[in-house]
C-alpha positions as CSV (number, residue, x, y, z in Angstrom):
1,X,17.2,-39.9,17.5
2,X,14.6,-41.1,14.9
3,X,14.6,-40.7,11.2
4,X,14.7,-37.0,10.3
5,X,14.0,-35.4,6.8
6,X,14.5,-32.3,4.8
7,X,12.9,-31.3,1.6
8,X,15.3,-29.5,-0.9
9,X,13.9,-26.1,-2.1
10,X,13.8,-24.4,-5.5
11,X,16.9,-22.7,-4.6
12,X,18.8,-26.2,-3.6
13,X,18.5,-25.2,0.0
14,X,17.5,-27.5,3.0
15,X,16.5,-27.0,6.5
16,X,18.5,-29.1,9.4
17,X,15.8,-30.7,11.4
18,X,16.0,-29.3,15.0
19,X,16.7,-32.9,16.5
20,X,19.7,-33.0,14.2
21,X,20.9,-29.4,15.2
22,X,20.6,-30.2,18.8
23,X,22.6,-33.4,18.4
24,X,25.4,-31.5,16.4
25,X,25.2,-28.6,18.7
26,X,24.7,-26.2,15.8
27,X,23.2,-23.0,15.0
28,X,23.2,-19.9,12.6
29,X,26.8,-19.4,11.2
30,X,27.7,-23.0,11.7
31,X,29.8,-24.6,9.2
32,X,28.7,-28.2,7.9
33,X,31.3,-30.6,6.2
34,X,30.0,-32.8,3.5
35,X,32.0,-36.0,2.6
36,X,31.7,-38.5,0.2
37,X,31.9,-41.9,1.7
38,X,31.2,-44.0,-1.2
39,X,27.7,-45.0,-1.3
40,X,26.5,-42.2,1.2
41,X,27.2,-38.6,2.1
42,X,28.4,-37.7,5.5
43,X,27.7,-34.5,6.8
44,X,29.3,-33.3,10.2
45,X,29.9,-29.9,12.1
46,X,33.1,-28.7,11.2
47,X,35.8,-27.5,13.8
48,X,34.7,-29.8,16.4
49,X,38.0,-31.3,17.9
50,X,38.8,-32.9,21.3
51,X,41.9,-31.9,23.3
52,X,43.3,-35.1,22.2
53,X,42.9,-34.1,18.5
54,X,44.8,-31.2,18.9
55,X,47.4,-32.8,21.0
56,X,48.0,-35.5,18.3
57,X,48.3,-32.7,15.6
58,X,50.7,-30.9,17.7
59,X,53.1,-33.4,19.5
60,X,54.3,-36.9,17.9
61,X,53.7,-38.8,21.4
62,X,50.6,-39.0,23.4
63,X,50.4,-37.3,26.6
64,X,51.1,-38.9,30.1
65,X,48.0,-40.0,31.8
66,X,47.5,-38.0,34.9
67,X,45.3,-38.1,37.9
68,X,42.9,-35.7,39.1
69,X,45.2,-34.9,42.0
70,X,48.2,-34.3,39.7
71,X,46.2,-32.1,37.3
72,X,45.1,-29.9,40.3
73,X,48.2,-29.5,41.7
74,X,49.9,-28.6,38.3
75,X,47.3,-26.0,37.8
76,X,47.9,-24.7,41.5
77,X,51.6,-24.5,40.7
78,X,51.3,-22.8,37.7
79,X,48.9,-20.0,39.2
80,X,51.1,-19.8,41.9
81,X,54.1,-19.1,39.7
82,X,51.9,-16.5,37.8
83,X,50.7,-14.7,40.9
84,X,54.6,-14.6,42.2
85,X,55.7,-13.1,38.7
86,X,53.2,-10.3,38.8
87,X,54.3,-8.9,42.1
């Protein structure tokens, strides 16, 4: 991404350049966080968390690494158990 610029309006509003909106994945209604980082201000999309971020917030230990085969088998067992319980 190249350098992007915005101009402050008389009402102290700015427009977020299209290339920045695409990179952040934001649109109307998105919430941006403005953080003071010493000699600069960092802007980021609020609410963008990975499953790892959520897991670290909820559990004290990291998840055990699983293979794709193990994950598929776990999903299969879960669905099979749910299907059996609904009969």
